[in-house]
Backbone bond lengths (Angstrom), bond angles and torsions (degrees), N, CA, C in turn:
res aa  C-N    CA-C-N  psi(-1)  N-CA   C-N-CA  omega(-1)  CA-C   N-CA-C  phi
1 X - - - 1.459 - - 1.525 111.65 -
2 X 1.341 115.50 -41.10 1.475 119.92 179.71 1.521 110.45 -62.48
3 X 1.335 115.41 -43.82 1.470 119.66 179.62 1.528 111.18 -64.51
4 X 1.345 116.11 -37.44 1.454 120.29 179.27 1.523 111.02 -64.55
5 X 1.335 116.38 -42.97 1.466 120.30 178.44 1.525 110.78 -64.08
6 X 1.319 116.34 -39.09 1.464 120.36 179.63 1.525 110.60 -65.26
7 X 1.337 116.05 -40.99 1.469 119.81 178.51 1.525 110.92 -64.10
8 X 1.335 116.30 -41.76 1.467 119.95 179.19 1.521 111.11 -64.50
9 X 1.339 115.74 -41.82 1.460 120.31 179.01 1.522 110.64 -62.51
10 X 1.333 115.98 -42.12 1.465 120.81 178.65 1.530 110.85 -63.37
11 X 1.322 115.91 -40.70 1.462 120.83 -179.87 1.528 110.56 -64.42
12 X 1.342 116.86 -45.71 1.460 120.50 -179.98 1.532 111.89 -65.38
13 X 1.322 115.97 -37.62 1.472 119.41 177.59 1.521 111.16 -64.38
14 X 1.334 115.58 -39.91 1.461 119.99 179.32 1.525 110.53 -64.60
15 X 1.337 116.18 -42.92 1.462 120.11 178.65 1.525 111.03 -64.68
16 X 1.338 116.33 -37.92 1.463 119.97 179.55 1.523 110.87 -65.53
17 X 1.329 116.13 -42.50 1.467 120.40 178.47 1.524 110.28 -63.68
18 X 1.346 116.69 -43.40 1.461 121.01 178.99 1.527 110.76 -61.67
19 X 1.338 116.47 -43.81 1.465 120.19 179.20 1.523 110.63 -63.15
20 X 1.336 117.24 -38.79 1.461 120.85 178.87 1.522 110.92 -65.15
21 X 1.333 116.84 -42.72 1.465 121.26 179.40 1.529 110.31 -61.94
22 X 1.347 116.79 -44.71 1.461 121.15 179.54 1.525 110.69 -63.09
23 X 1.336 116.71 -42.86 1.466 120.75 -179.57 1.519 111.10 -63.52
24 X 1.331 116.10 -43.41 1.462 120.51 179.28 1.530 109.85 -63.31
25 X 1.351 116.97 -41.82 1.467 120.58 -179.77 1.521 110.86 -61.93
26 X 1.343 116.52 -45.67 1.469 119.98 -179.43 1.522 110.87 -64.87
27 X 1.336 117.18 -39.73 1.458 120.39 178.96 1.524 110.38 -63.84
28 X 1.327 115.96 -46.10 1.463 120.66 -179.99 1.522 111.06 -63.89
29 X 1.336 116.25 -40.74 1.460 121.32 -177.82 1.522 111.91 -68.19
30 X 1.315 117.92 -25.40 1.464 121.67 -175.70 1.528 113.12 -88.81
31 X 1.310 118.21 -9.49 1.471 120.24 -177.43 1.530 109.90 -72.16
32 X 1.319 116.18 135.46 1.459 122.55 -174.10 1.531 111.18 -117.43
33 X 1.327 115.86 155.32 1.457 120.03 172.03 1.533 107.74 -72.39
34 X 1.319 116.75 158.87 1.463 119.80 -170.74 1.530 113.88 -109.57
35 X 1.315 118.43 -8.79 1.467 120.31 -173.58 1.527 111.86 -118.31
36 X 1.333 115.87 46.37 1.464 121.77 -177.87 1.529 111.53 -56.78
37 X 1.339 117.12 -37.65 1.465 120.99 -175.20 1.532 112.62 -64.94
38 X 1.318 117.00 -11.77 1.459 120.94 -179.96 1.528 112.62 -103.31
39 X 1.337 117.05 1.09 1.463 121.75 -172.85 1.526 111.64 -98.77
40 X 1.334 115.67 137.28 1.468 122.29 173.97 1.529 109.19 -104.94
41 X 1.318 114.94 136.31 1.468 121.52 -178.59 1.523 109.29 -131.09
42 X 1.328 116.47 131.74 1.461 122.58 174.94 1.522 109.21 -105.27
43 X 1.331 116.06 126.14 1.465 121.95 178.57 1.522 108.14 -119.62
44 X 1.333 118.04 128.56 1.459 121.25 178.54 1.532 110.57 -97.13
45 X 1.338 115.76 158.96 1.464 120.70 177.67 1.515 113.01 68.37
46 X 1.347 116.81 48.94 1.466 121.23 -172.99 1.525 114.15 -98.08
47 X 1.320 118.93 6.61 1.468 119.92 178.35 1.520 111.51 -61.45
48 X 1.332 116.96 -34.89 1.458 121.34 -176.43 1.519 108.97 -159.74
49 X 1.330 116.17 -177.70 1.455 121.92 170.68 1.518 115.05 62.98
50 X 1.332 115.04 -145.24 1.461 121.41 -176.19 1.533 111.82 -56.56
51 X 1.313 116.82 -45.23 1.457 120.43 -175.62 1.510 112.23 -63.09
52 X 1.333 116.81 -42.78 1.456 121.18 -179.50 1.522 110.85 -63.21
53 X 1.325 116.51 -47.63 1.467 120.31 -179.83 1.520 110.90 -66.16
54 X 1.330 116.93 -41.96 1.471 120.03 179.75 1.519 111.26 -61.12
55 X 1.323 117.48 -42.67 1.463 120.86 -179.64 1.521 110.47 -60.51
56 X 1.335 117.45 -44.12 1.458 120.64 -178.98 1.532 111.65 -68.05
57 X 1.337 116.38 -39.84 1.462 119.46 -179.70 1.530 111.49 -69.43
58 X 1.315 117.43 -41.28 1.460 120.67 178.61 1.528 110.54 -66.48
59 X 1.326 116.06 -34.55 1.459 120.79 176.00 1.532 110.17 -62.92
60 X 1.319 117.00 -46.64 1.469 120.57 178.01 1.529 111.42 -63.81
61 X 1.309 116.25 -30.21 1.470 120.79 -179.95 1.532 111.46 -71.05
62 X 1.333 117.36 -21.50 1.455 120.13 177.93 1.512 114.88 115.98
63 X 1.319 118.18 -4.34 1.463 121.14 177.16 1.534 110.25 -67.45
64 X 1.313 116.36 152.85 1.458 121.42 168.29 1.535 106.65 -85.33
65 X 1.304 117.20 98.22 1.463 122.38 -173.13 1.523 110.05 -90.87
66 X 1.334 114.81 131.31 1.456 122.12 170.40 1.524 105.53 -112.93
67 X 1.319 116.13 107.82 1.461 121.60 -173.45 1.526 109.63 -98.30
68 X 1.307 116.34 120.02 1.461 121.84 179.63 1.521 109.34 -94.06
69 X 1.333 115.84 121.04 1.464 122.38 179.87 1.525 109.33 -116.49
70 X 1.308 116.08 154.80 1.461 120.53 177.41 1.521 111.14 -81.35
71 X 1.349 117.03 -31.08 1.463 121.10 -174.82 1.530 110.88 -124.89
72 X 1.309 116.29 153.48 1.468 121.02 177.27 1.532 111.56 -68.23
73 X 1.354 120.17 -40.14 1.469 118.23 175.68 1.532 112.63 -57.88
74 X 1.333 116.43 -40.12 1.461 119.74 177.38 1.514 111.81 -63.06
75 X 1.337 116.31 -41.87 1.461 120.75 178.16 1.520 111.43 -64.83
76 X 1.328 117.85 -40.35 1.463 121.94 -179.29 1.524 111.18 -64.31
77 X 1.322 116.48 -43.73 1.472 119.79 179.32 1.524 110.66 -62.90
78 X 1.316 116.92 -39.25 1.461 120.27 -178.97 1.524 110.79 -68.24
79 X 1.326 117.48 -42.92 1.473 119.88 178.61 1.524 111.35 -60.04
80 X 1.337 115.68 -37.18 1.463 119.58 -179.48 1.525 112.24 -68.93
81 X 1.326 116.91 -23.80 1.463 121.15 -176.60 1.521 113.29 -97.05
82 X 1.331 117.38 -1.00 1.461 120.76 -174.73 1.526 110.51 -122.90
83 X 1.319 115.33 178.82 1.464 120.56 178.64 1.523 109.83 -79.70
84 X 1.341 117.78 165.07 1.469 120.58 177.57 1.523 113.21 -62.20
85 X 1.336 116.30 -17.24 1.458 120.16 179.89 1.538 111.54 -67.60
86 X 1.334 117.07 -31.93 1.471 120.69 -178.45 1.527 110.44 -72.14
87 X 1.316 116.30 132.62 1.459 122.55 177.28 1.530 109.06 -113.32
88 X 1.316 116.56 148.89 1.467 120.56 176.44 1.519 110.05 -120.30
89 X 1.305 115.33 156.88 1.454 122.42 171.82 1.518 108.00 -148.39
90 X 1.325 115.81 159.50 1.462 120.58 177.96 1.515 109.02 -93.83
91 X 1.330 115.65 134.13 1.463 120.29 -177.41 1.518 110.52 -146.82
92 X 1.322 115.11 125.21 1.456 122.79 169.51 1.522 106.05 -109.42
93 X 1.328 117.46 110.42 1.465 121.13 -172.29 1.525 112.70 -69.14
94 X 1.336 117.67 -9.38 1.465 120.44 177.52 1.523 112.26 -95.75
95 X 1.322 117.63 0.82 1.465 123.01 -175.35 1.529 109.03 -115.57
96 X 1.322 117.31 112.66 1.464 121.08 -176.00 1.528 111.64 -62.49
97 X 1.331 117.78 -36.58 1.468 120.40 178.71 1.527 110.54 -65.55
98 X 1.328 117.22 -39.54 1.453 121.54 177.96 1.528 110.99 -64.05
99 X 1.325 116.38 -40.93 1.469 120.65 177.83 1.525 110.37 -64.01
100 X 1.328 116.87 -40.61 1.466 121.28 -180.00 1.530 110.76 -63.80
101 X 1.334 117.02 -41.05 1.467 119.99 178.02 1.524 110.85 -64.86
102 X 1.321 116.03 -39.91 1.465 119.85 178.19 1.522 110.82 -64.27
103 X 1.311 116.82 -39.49 1.467 121.17 178.95 1.527 110.91 -60.91
104 X 1.315 116.94 -45.58 1.463 120.32 -179.98 1.528 110.97 -63.04
105 X 1.329 116.06 -39.73 1.467 120.02 179.17 1.531 110.34 -64.89
106 X 1.312 116.95 -45.27 1.462 120.68 -178.80 1.523 110.32 -67.18
107 X 1.320 117.33 -39.18 1.460 120.41 178.11 1.528 110.94 -59.94
108 X 1.331 116.16 -39.60 1.463 120.56 177.47 1.521 111.30 -66.08
109 X 1.345 116.78 -42.07 1.463 120.97 -178.23 1.526 112.43 -67.58
110 X 1.330 116.94 -38.79 1.472 120.47 -172.78 1.520 113.47 -87.21
111 X 1.325 117.54 -27.23 1.457 120.31 -179.84 1.519 111.81 61.15
112 X 1.333 115.97 -138.52 1.459 121.37 -176.80 1.523 113.25 -76.52
113 X 1.315 116.95 -12.15 1.467 119.46 -177.64 1.522 112.18 -71.99
114 X 1.324 116.64 -28.85 1.450 119.44 -174.93 1.527 111.38 81.10
115 X 1.300 116.14 -179.09 1.473 122.83 -176.79 1.516 109.82 -101.71
116 X 1.340 115.91 119.11 1.462 119.52 -177.70 1.531 112.18 -73.63
117 X 1.339 117.27 -41.29 1.460 118.92 -173.81 1.514 113.41 -139.93
118 X 1.305 115.96 140.57 1.462 123.58 171.82 1.518 107.72 -124.31
119 X 1.334 116.54 116.88 1.463 121.28 177.15 1.524 107.68 -106.12
120 X 1.317 116.29 106.18 1.463 122.00 178.74 1.525 108.93 -85.13
121 X 1.325 115.22 93.93 1.457 121.23 -174.50 1.527 112.86 -111.33
122 X 1.340 118.45 -23.37 1.465 121.33 -174.77 1.531 110.62 -56.67
123 X 1.335 115.97 135.61 1.461 118.74 179.90 1.519 111.86 -172.11
124 X 1.337 115.12 161.51 1.458 123.06 175.58 1.519 108.21 -134.05
125 X 1.324 116.95 164.12 1.472 119.78 179.47 1.527 112.67 -119.39
126 X 1.319 116.96 -37.92 1.466 121.16 -174.33 1.534 109.62 -75.65
127 X 1.334 117.30 136.90 1.472 126.98 9.08 1.523 113.22 -92.13
128 X 1.340 115.14 145.12 1.455 121.48 167.87 1.524 107.21 -123.18
129 X 1.326 115.58 163.07 1.456 120.73 -178.43 1.512 110.18 144.20
130 X 1.309 118.04 179.45 1.462 120.64 178.16 1.524 112.10 -54.45
131 X 1.316 116.47 140.62 1.465 121.46 -176.51 1.531 112.00 -56.30
132 X 1.315 116.14 -35.80 1.467 120.66 -177.25 1.528 111.66 -65.55
133 X 1.311 117.56 -19.72 1.457 120.84 -178.61 1.525 112.45 -85.12
134 X 1.336 117.06 -5.59 1.460 121.64 -173.88 1.527 112.46 -95.31
135 X 1.345 113.82 156.36 1.457 122.10 168.98 1.531 107.67 -111.79
136 X 1.317 116.34 163.55 1.465 119.85 -178.66 1.519 111.18 -57.35
137 X 1.327 117.46 -38.27 1.463 120.83 -179.34 1.523 111.86 -62.66
138 X 1.339 116.38 -29.05 1.460 119.37 178.65 1.527 111.03 -64.62
139 X 1.327 116.58 -39.20 1.464 120.37 177.86 1.526 110.50 -68.87
140 X 1.326 116.10 -42.10 1.456 119.76 -179.87 1.516 111.67 -60.15
141 X 1.335 116.15 -39.43 1.465 121.23 -178.02 1.530 110.98 -58.23
142 X 1.321 117.00 -46.60 1.464 121.12 -177.76 1.523 111.24 -76.65
143 X 1.328 116.75 -42.74 1.461 120.06 -179.34 1.521 111.81 -63.33
144 X 1.332 117.70 -35.07 1.459 120.81 -179.76 1.526 111.49 -61.61
145 X 1.311 117.33 -38.34 1.465 120.51 -179.50 1.524 110.88 -84.49
146 X 1.327 116.92 -54.10 1.457 121.61 -167.97 1.519 114.38 -77.15
147 X 1.322 117.88 -25.29 1.459 119.60 -177.81 1.525 112.21 -121.14
148 X 1.330 117.38 -60.10 1.460 119.47 -176.58 1.529 111.54 -66.05
149 X 1.335 117.39 -36.97 1.455 120.27 176.56 1.523 111.28 -64.54
150 X 1.321 116.36 -42.91 1.467 121.13 177.41 1.520 110.80 -59.98
151 X 1.329 116.28 -44.75 1.466 120.49 -179.99 1.523 110.68 -64.77
152 X 1.345 116.81 -43.94 1.464 120.86 -178.61 1.525 111.26 -60.72
153 X 1.331 116.95 -44.87 1.466 120.79 179.65 1.529 110.41 -64.57
154 X 1.313 116.99 -45.02 1.466 120.83 -178.36 1.521 111.56 -60.93
155 X 1.314 117.03 -47.09 1.458 120.13 -178.01 1.531 111.57 -63.03
156 X 1.332 116.85 -38.35 1.461 120.74 -179.95 1.526 111.62 -65.89
157 X 1.323 116.44 -36.77 1.457 119.97 -174.22 1.532 113.61 -93.88
158 X 1.321 117.89 -1.86 1.463 120.53 -178.37 1.530 113.44 -56.40
159 X 1.347 120.21 -43.21 1.467 118.29 179.23 1.528 113.32 -57.94
160 X 1.339 117.31 -40.77 1.464 120.17 178.42 1.528 111.08 -68.66
161 X 1.321 116.79 -36.15 1.465 121.00 178.92 1.530 111.23 -69.90
162 X 1.312 116.80 -39.78 1.462 120.14 177.85 1.525 111.06 -65.13
163 X 1.326 116.43 -36.87 1.459 120.54 179.29 1.525 111.00 -59.96
164 X 1.337 116.30 -38.05 1.470 120.86 -179.38 1.522 112.60 -91.24
165 X 1.341 117.53 -2.07 1.479 121.34 -172.75 1.533 108.47 50.20
166 X 1.362 113.72 51.84 1.448 120.96 -168.85 1.504 115.55 -94.01
167 X 1.354 114.52 -153.95 1.470 121.71 -173.80 1.528 111.04 -130.22
168 X 1.323 114.73 145.58 1.461 122.33 168.97 1.517 107.07 -115.10
169 X 1.324 116.63 129.01 1.466 122.14 178.97 1.522 107.18 -120.90
170 X 1.320 116.36 110.82 1.463 121.30 -177.34 1.522 110.34 -104.98
171 X 1.328 115.81 127.93 1.463 121.03 178.99 1.524 108.32 -87.59
172 X 1.308 115.66 107.60 1.466 121.75 175.49 1.531 107.17 -97.96
173 X 1.315 117.59 -129.79 1.467 121.24 -178.62 1.515 108.02 -176.52
174 X 1.331 115.94 160.06 1.463 117.51 170.03 1.535 110.03 -63.87
175 X 1.357 116.05 -19.72 1.464 119.70 176.21 1.522 111.51 -78.84
176 X 1.314 117.19 3.40 1.455 122.06 167.65 1.519 111.42 -93.36
177 X 1.315 115.14 -0.47 1.472 121.58 175.29 1.528 111.69 -115.28
178 X 1.331 115.47 -31.64 1.460 120.94 -174.39 1.522 107.93 -138.43
179 X 1.310 117.33 113.29 1.459 121.31 -175.54 1.528 109.36 -88.87
180 X 1.337 115.70 103.83 1.463 119.67 -176.24 1.518 112.55 -116.98
181 X 1.340 117.78 0.18 1.466 120.71 174.96 1.520 108.40 -133.80
182 X 1.325 115.83 154.16 1.451 120.61 177.47 1.523 111.46 -88.96
183 X 1.313 115.97 169.77 1.447 121.92 -176.43 1.521 111.04 105.11
184 X 1.319 116.57 -171.38 1.460 120.74 -174.13 1.510 115.21 -84.67
185 X 1.341 118.42 -9.11 1.466 119.84 -173.23 1.524 112.16 -63.96
186 X 1.310 117.72 -50.69 1.466 120.32 -178.51 1.530 112.14 -64.40
187 X 1.349 120.02 -47.84 1.468 118.80 175.91 1.522 112.97 -55.94
188 X 1.343 117.17 -38.09 1.465 120.69 179.34 1.526 110.71 -65.13
189 X 1.324 117.13 -44.21 1.459 119.59 -177.55 1.530 111.79 -72.47
190 X 1.327 118.20 -33.07 1.465 120.08 171.41 1.528 109.30 -60.62
191 X 1.326 116.26 -40.34 1.459 121.18 178.82 1.518 111.99 -65.09
192 X 1.330 117.80 -38.35 1.463 121.56 177.21 1.528 110.22 -61.59
193 X 1.322 116.15 -41.29 1.464 119.90 177.57 1.528 111.02 -60.33
194 X 1.319 116.90 -47.94 1.460 121.04 -177.71 1.528 111.48 -65.82
195 X 1.341 116.59 -45.53 1.463 120.26 179.26 1.523 110.42 -60.77
196 X 1.321 117.28 -42.43 1.460 121.42 -178.49 1.525 111.62 -64.61
197 X 1.324 117.02 -41.68 1.463 120.07 178.83 1.531 111.20 -63.19
198 X 1.320 116.54 -44.48 1.463 120.07 179.26 1.529 110.61 -65.10
199 X 1.329 116.78 -43.91 1.463 120.88 -179.89 1.526 110.61 -62.44
200 X 1.320 117.41 -41.69 1.462 120.77 -179.36 1.522 111.35 -60.00
201 X 1.314 115.55 -44.59 1.470 119.02 -177.75 1.522 111.87 -69.53
202 X 1.331 116.95 -31.72 1.466 120.13 177.57 1.523 111.63 -74.25
203 X 1.330 116.91 -41.75 1.461 120.88 -170.90 1.520 113.89 -84.31
204 X 1.334 118.07 -14.67 1.456 118.98 179.86 1.533 111.37 -61.66
205 X 1.341 117.11 -25.23 1.464 120.88 178.36 1.529 111.79 -69.77
206 X 1.344 116.59 -16.73 1.463 121.51 179.67 1.527 112.08 -106.97
207 X 1.333 116.54 11.44 1.455 120.53 178.04 1.511 114.57 80.44
208 X 1.331 117.74 10.50 1.459 121.46 179.19 1.521 111.37 -90.79
209 X 1.326 115.95 153.24 1.460 122.79 177.05 1.525 109.44 -116.86
210 X 1.315 116.50 143.43 1.470 121.92 176.26 1.522 108.31 -128.70
211 X 1.319 116.23 125.32 1.462 121.82 179.95 1.524 110.05 -120.68
212 X 1.324 114.93 150.45 1.462 122.17 178.12 1.522 108.28 -118.56
213 X 1.329 116.40 131.67 1.462 121.14 175.39 1.519 108.34 -107.94
214 X 1.320 115.96 129.10 1.465 122.24 -176.13 1.531 109.87 -118.93
215 X 1.333 116.96 82.38 1.473 119.29 -179.91 1.523 111.63 -70.93
216 X 1.327 114.03 151.73 1.453 119.78 167.14 1.523 108.93 -82.60
217 X 1.330 117.43 -142.04 1.467 121.03 -179.12 1.534 109.98 -90.63
218 X 1.332 115.28 127.66 1.460 121.37 177.75 1.523 109.17 -133.85
219 X 1.324 115.87 155.45 1.461 121.51 -177.71 1.530 109.75 -85.41
220 X 1.327 115.66 93.79 1.460 123.02 176.53 1.522 107.84 -134.76
221 X 1.335 116.70 -176.51 1.462 120.02 177.01 1.528 111.64 -62.79
222 X 1.331 116.30 -27.64 1.460 120.41 179.28 1.525 111.21 -63.72
223 X 1.331 116.61 -30.11 1.471 120.60 -178.84 1.527 111.89 -109.86
224 X 1.322 117.68 22.86 1.464 122.00 -179.94 1.525 109.69 -64.77
225 X 1.336 116.22 113.55 1.467 120.88 -175.08 1.526 112.59 -65.32
226 X 1.316 117.48 -34.22 1.467 119.82 179.89 1.526 110.90 -63.93
227 X 1.330 116.59 -42.38 1.461 120.18 178.63 1.522 111.23 -67.43
228 X 1.325 115.98 -42.55 1.466 120.30 -179.70 1.523 110.37 -64.38
229 X 1.337 116.46 -45.83 1.469 120.25 -178.74 1.524 111.28 -64.07
230 X 1.337 117.08 -42.87 1.454 119.91 178.96 1.515 112.56 -61.75
231 X 1.319 116.50 -40.95 1.458 119.98 179.62 1.521 111.55 -68.58
232 X 1.330 117.23 -39.91 1.465 120.61 179.20 1.532 111.22 -62.86
233 X 1.316 116.67 -42.96 1.466 119.92 179.84 1.524 111.29 -64.14
234 X 1.321 116.85 -39.37 1.458 120.26 178.18 1.522 110.75 -63.49
235 X 1.322 116.75 -41.14 1.465 120.20 -179.72 1.530 111.00 -67.14
236 X 1.319 115.51 -41.75 1.454 120.27 179.92 1.532 110.62 -60.53
237 X 1.298 116.36 -43.04 1.463 120.51 -178.64 1.527 112.35 -68.46
238 X 1.320 117.09 -23.27 1.464 120.95 179.94 1.524 113.37 -91.17
239 X 1.334 117.03 -3.97 1.465 119.77 -179.38 1.526 110.86 -74.06
240 X 1.320 117.82 148.48 1.469 120.27 172.72 1.530 110.49 -58.96
241 X 1.306 115.72 150.61 1.460 120.91 -176.81 1.525 111.53 -57.26
242 X 1.342 117.19 -40.28 1.467 119.61 -177.26 1.534 111.76 -66.75
243 X 1.336 117.27 -30.52 1.468 120.17 178.62 1.528 109.49 -71.64
244 X 1.343 117.22 -44.57 1.461 119.73 177.57 1.524 110.99 -61.53
245 X 1.326 116.13 -38.58 1.464 120.18 179.87 1.525 110.72 -64.19
246 X 1.357 116.95 -36.96 1.461 120.67 -179.39 1.529 111.73 -66.30
247 X 1.337 116.74 -33.43 1.470 119.59 179.48 1.522 111.72 -81.00
248 X 1.293 116.98 -30.21 1.461 120.13 -178.04 1.517 111.76 100.44
249 X 1.328 116.02 151.04 1.463 121.73 -173.86 1.530 113.20 -62.32
250 X 1.325 117.15 -31.07 1.471 119.59 -173.87 1.530 112.94 -92.36
251 X 1.325 117.33 -2.46 1.476 118.94 -171.66 1.525 112.16 -62.41
252 X 1.316 116.73 -43.88 1.460 119.11 -177.43 1.521 111.22 -59.92
253 X 1.321 117.64 -50.20 1.464 120.33 -178.84 1.523 111.11 -63.63
254 X 1.328 116.87 -37.82 1.469 120.15 177.50 1.533 110.74 -64.89
255 X 1.323 116.56 -39.05 1.462 121.03 -179.96 1.531 110.20 -65.44
256 X 1.326 116.26 -42.03 1.466 120.91 178.49 1.527 110.73 -64.75
257 X 1.339 116.81 -39.99 1.467 120.33 178.39 1.525 111.34 -62.34
258 X 1.328 116.36 -38.94 1.472 120.54 177.65 1.527 110.13 -60.40
259 X 1.343 116.62 -43.67 1.467 120.06 178.67 1.523 110.66 -62.53
260 X 1.325 116.57 -42.86 1.469 120.54 -179.12 1.523 111.12 -64.02
261 X 1.326 116.49 -46.38 1.469 120.43 -179.00 1.522 110.44 -64.42
262 X 1.326 116.43 -42.69 1.470 120.24 -179.39 1.516 111.00 -61.10
263 X 1.335 116.91 -44.31 1.466 120.21 -178.73 1.523 111.27 -67.32
264 X 1.329 117.43 -40.11 1.460 120.54 -178.70 1.527 111.35 -68.14
265 X 1.325 116.81 -37.07 1.461 120.62 -177.23 1.525 112.56 -82.96
266 X 1.333 116.96 -35.92 1.467 120.16 -168.89 1.522 114.22 -109.31
267 X 1.339 117.69 -32.63 1.466 119.50 -171.62 1.525 111.19 -73.87
268 X 1.312 115.63 127.02 1.459 121.88 179.65 1.527 110.03 -96.31
269 X 1.324 116.01 146.09 1.462 120.70 175.73 1.525 111.81 -93.11
270 X 1.326 117.10 -3.37 1.462 122.10 -179.03 1.530 109.71 -87.71
271 X 1.329 116.17 86.21 1.462 120.81 -177.10 1.523 112.47 -69.26
272 X 1.324 117.38 -15.63 1.462 120.09 -179.85 1.530 112.12 -65.37
273 X 1.331 117.24 -19.21 1.463 119.17 175.94 1.526 110.99 -62.58
274 X 1.322 116.08 -30.23 1.463 121.18 177.62 1.523 110.57 -86.91
275 X 1.338 116.52 -45.76 1.466 119.22 -176.09 1.527 112.37 -67.96
276 X 1.331 117.60 -26.91 1.466 119.15 175.53 1.525 110.57 -66.62
277 X 1.331 116.18 -32.11 1.471 119.98 175.04 1.527 110.11 -66.39
278 X 1.338 116.56 -41.41 1.460 120.28 177.04 1.523 110.56 -60.22
279 X 1.342 116.23 -45.02 1.458 120.49 -179.80 1.514 111.15 -61.04
280 X 1.310 117.37 -44.80 1.463 120.51 -179.43 1.523 110.81 -63.00
281 X 1.333 116.59 -42.77 1.468 120.37 -178.87 1.527 111.94 -62.24
282 X 1.341 116.77 -28.21 1.458 121.15 -178.17 1.523 113.29 -92.16
283 X 1.334 117.09 -26.91 1.463 119.74 -172.66 1.524 114.37 -110.62
284 X 1.329 118.45 -13.81 1.463 120.42 179.92 1.522 110.29 -76.34
285 X 1.317 115.44 144.30 1.469 119.18 176.27 1.526 110.01 -65.89
286 X 1.333 115.60 -34.16 1.460 120.78 179.45 1.534 109.03 -125.83
287 X 1.324 118.08 82.09 1.474 120.37 -178.57 1.526 110.98 -65.32
288 X 1.312 114.94 151.80 1.468 119.66 178.26 1.524 110.00 -77.77
289 X 1.317 114.94 157.39 1.464 119.99 176.91 1.525 110.35 -73.73
290 X 1.325 117.06 -40.49 1.463 122.07 -179.51 1.525 110.11 -133.98
291 X 1.330 113.86 142.06 1.457 121.36 176.01 1.524 107.96 -124.65
292 X 1.324 116.64 126.76 1.470 120.03 172.16 1.515 107.84 -99.71
293 X 1.326 117.12 135.11 1.464 121.63 -175.10 1.518 109.92 -125.89
294 X 1.326 116.25 124.53 1.462 121.24 -179.89 1.521 110.88 104.96
295 X 1.335 114.94 142.83 1.464 118.07 -177.81 1.513 111.74 -63.71
296 X 1.341 117.77 -34.52 1.464 119.68 -178.58 1.527 111.17 -67.66
297 X 1.340 116.70 -33.88 1.469 119.72 176.97 1.521 110.13 -66.30
298 X 1.332 116.57 -47.02 1.462 121.27 -174.41 1.524 113.16 -69.25
299 X 1.335 115.56 -42.79 1.464 119.19 -169.38 1.530 115.06 -107.62
300 X 1.331 117.67 -6.71 1.465 120.09 -179.52 1.516 112.06 -123.84
301 X 1.335 116.82 -68.04 1.463 120.32 -168.50 1.524 113.72 -70.85
302 X 1.333 117.24 -45.78 1.464 118.00 -178.68 1.526 111.46 -68.07
303 X 1.355 119.98 -45.46 1.471 117.89 173.66 1.527 112.76 -57.83
304 X 1.343 116.61 -38.92 1.462 120.08 179.86 1.526 110.88 -64.01
305 X 1.324 117.06 -32.39 1.465 120.15 -178.70 1.528 112.45 -67.78
306 X 1.339 117.05 -21.01 1.468 120.99 179.17 1.531 112.27 -89.38
307 X 1.318 117.08 -10.42 1.463 120.45 -177.09 1.520 110.86 -79.84
308 X 1.336 117.31 162.41 1.463 119.55 176.03 1.523 111.38 -54.53
309 X 1.313 115.83 147.55 1.460 120.91 -176.02 1.521 112.32 -56.94
310 X 1.320 117.31 -36.95 1.475 119.81 -178.08 1.527 111.12 -62.79
311 X 1.332 116.84 -34.41 1.466 119.90 179.09 1.526 110.29 -72.55
312 X 1.347 116.38 -44.15 1.461 120.11 178.03 1.524 110.71 -61.52
313 X 1.327 116.44 -41.80 1.470 120.31 178.75 1.523 111.47 -63.46
314 X 1.323 116.32 -41.96 1.463 120.58 -179.67 1.529 110.21 -62.03
315 X 1.332 116.39 -42.77 1.463 120.43 -178.66 1.524 111.26 -66.30
316 X 1.323 116.59 -47.93 1.468 119.36 -178.14 1.523 111.36 -68.08
317 X 1.325 117.48 -33.28 1.468 119.78 177.86 1.528 111.80 -66.19
318 X 1.329 116.05 -30.13 1.466 119.25 177.17 1.530 110.86 -69.45
319 X 1.336 116.14 -28.24 1.458 120.06 -179.35 1.517 112.57 -77.63
320 X 1.327 116.05 -35.43 1.455 120.28 -172.77 1.515 111.74 -86.64
321 X 1.347 118.41 152.17 1.472 121.41 179.03 1.528 110.92 -70.48
322 X 1.309 116.28 157.54 1.458 122.40 178.95 1.529 110.01 -88.84
323 X 1.319 115.63 146.06 1.451 120.41 174.79 1.509 109.73 -84.39
324 X 1.287 116.14 168.75 1.463 121.37 -179.65 1.516 111.26 -62.12
325 X 1.344 116.72 -33.53 1.464 119.29 -175.23 1.511 114.46 -89.98
326 X 1.366 118.47 1.15 1.465 119.46 -176.18 1.520 112.34 -85.00
């Protein structure tokens, strides 16, 4: 009986400690900065998708948003949908001159306050597909935007961010943890994860915070099935006859069907699941290091990334079509 009482007491104490830890975490996570109206935030890739919604939501929240768009029509539509406080500029993250012009504009807007937040959201996905279908230029195209462009923008704006003891929010992906498609997208997102981790450890000495957002599948231009299907068909038609023969006549259509089924089952149209993570990373007193966005990220892809490789391989192989020689 004595041992039973001791075990029960130990169990209750453990539960009490766990409840206290959870309560403290939630309290800490909910604390917000108080001077949002004085903060300037630069968001890249605002023509559409996550960036466009984030810019509008941050504007409504009271931030001084500087929205970087690739095209003037995209910038015009965003200005029409936001308050006069929101400013736009044109930015091509692969063009050093464009980045320099954006830096001068932001420096003028922020003055002595510096830049509180940089959200590196700009990105592309195409081309994706089997690695054998790619050329070196295909990898360069994606890496230039999704990784090297992100790095170039971050390095240029670091002095303004350090001045404000601000935040960098980098949009990675669950495909930066688990590589399930070929092409440059996964290598780029793995690179974003590594760059962000290194930057965070370097910048913490200057009072800066760096957060990584890892979305699952969402319905944006990055996951546009028409663009993906068109690119896949073009690549298939350009393959040597012996390569197409090795995959089999039905492989292309089967591969496209897998993409369609995956998007219909997994891709969410609620982009606010991602933009709410951006908002928290910019407005929380203690932002998280990593944010997972989407039920598939939380309950499928990220847990799968921690499993033994043989299990992850078995699962992904079940999703993908079989080749003629398998």
